[in-house]
C-alpha positions in Angstrom: 19.5 14.6 -108.6 20.0 10.9 -109.2 18.2 10.1 -106.0 15.3 12.3 -107.0 15.0 10.5 -110.3 15.2 7.1 -108.5 12.6 8.1 -106.0 10.4 9.6 -108.7 9.7 6.0 -109.6 7.1 6.4 -106.8 5.9 9.8 -107.9 3.1 10.5 -110.4 1.2 8.2 -112.7 -1.6 7.9 -115.3 -5.3 7.7 -114.2 -7.4 6.5 -111.2 -5.9 5.2 -108.0 -7.8 2.1 -107.0 -10.4 1.6 -109.7 -9.2 -2.0 -110.6 -7.8 -3.4 -107.4 -9.7 -1.8 -104.5 -6.3 -0.9 -103.1 -6.0 2.7 -102.1 -2.8 4.7 -101.6 -4.6 8.0 -101.4 -2.9 10.3 -98.9 0.5 11.8 -98.1 3.5 9.5 -97.9 7.0 10.3 -96.6 9.9 8.4 -98.0 12.1 7.1 -95.1 14.8 5.3 -97.1 15.9 4.5 -100.6 18.0 1.3 -101.2 19.8 0.4 -104.4 20.5 -3.3 -104.6 21.7 -5.9 -107.1 23.5 -3.2 -109.2 25.7 -4.1 -112.1 28.6 -2.5 -110.2 28.6 -3.5 -106.5 29.9 0.1 -105.8 26.5 1.4 -106.8 24.7 -0.6 -104.1 23.6 1.8 -101.3 21.0 2.9 -98.8 20.1 6.5 -98.1 18.0 7.3 -95.0 15.9 10.4 -95.4 15.9 12.8 -92.5 13.1 15.3 -92.7 12.8 18.2 -92.7 16.3 18.7 -94.2 16.4 15.7 -96.6 12.8 14.6 -97.6 10.8 13.1 -100.4 7.0 13.5 -99.9 4.4 12.1 -102.2 0.7 12.9 -102.2 -1.7 10.6 -104.1 -5.2 12.0 -104.7 -8.4 10.0 -105.3 -8.8 11.5 -108.8 -5.6 9.9 -110.0 -3.4 13.0 -109.7 -0.3 13.1 -107.6 2.4 15.5 -106.4 5.8 15.3 -104.9 8.1 17.5 -103.0 11.9 16.8 -102.8 14.0 18.7 -100.3 17.8 18.4 -100.2 20.1 20.6 -98.1 22.5 21.0 -101.1 20.0 21.7 -103.9 16.9 23.1 -102.1 13.3 22.1 -102.8 11.7 21.0 -106.0 8.1 19.9 -106.8 6.4 17.8 -109.4 2.9 16.9 -110.4 1.4 14.2 -112.6 -1.0 11.2 -112.6 -0.9 7.6 -111.4 -2.7 4.3 -111.9 -2.7 1.0 -110.0 -3.1 -2.4 -111.7 -2.6 -5.4 -109.6 0.6 -4.8 -107.6 1.9 -2.3 -110.2 2.0 1.5 -109.7 2.5 3.5 -112.9 3.4 7.1 -112.4 3.6 9.8 -115.1 5.0 13.3 -115.1 5.4 15.5 -118.2 4.8 12.5 -120.5 7.4 10.3 -118.8 6.0 7.2 -117.1 7.6 4.6 -114.8 6.1 1.5 -113.3 7.0 0.1 -109.9 5.8 -3.0 -108.1 4.4 -2.2 -104.7 3.5 -3.8 -101.4 1.1 -1.9 -99.1 1.1 -3.1 -95.5 -1.0 -0.8 -93.3 0.7 2.6 -93.2 3.9 1.4 -95.0 4.2 1.4 -98.8 7.3 -0.2 -100.4 8.0 0.5 -104.1 10.5 -1.4 -106.2 11.7 -0.5 -109.6 14.6 -1.2 -112.0 17.0 1.5 -112.8 18.0 0.6 -116.3 21.2 2.5 -116.6 22.8 1.0 -113.5 20.9 -2.3 -113.4 20.0 -1.5 -109.8 16.7 -2.5 -108.1 15.6 0.6 -106.3 13.5 0.0 -103.2 11.7 3.0 -101.6 10.0 2.7 -98.3 7.3 5.3 -97.5 5.3 5.9 -94.3 1.8 7.4 -94.5 1.5 10.6 -92.6 
């Protein structure tokens, strides 16, 4: 579940996708790995490689500012979420059920890298996604 919350950083946000920046992340993105670095406790630093279809996190960003996610874990099954997102500069804000998180992002062709701070652990969470 902690992975899901960490990866949710990339999930769903509040508004239009590319209205301000001209950058578009519209489409479906598959997370390929999640890395936790610079954690307060070095024991919390880790990298998880996602191996679809058994262990997946898939995000879909729509042109109307809505988004959805599907998380699949062999131990806990599949869960889904929906919400909204906005982009401002290199920041992606995603909201689901009134909870919003902001990540910085780098878009390079079909690779999207999201970075956020996990406040409780002090970890920087880096999620690498590939557009499908």
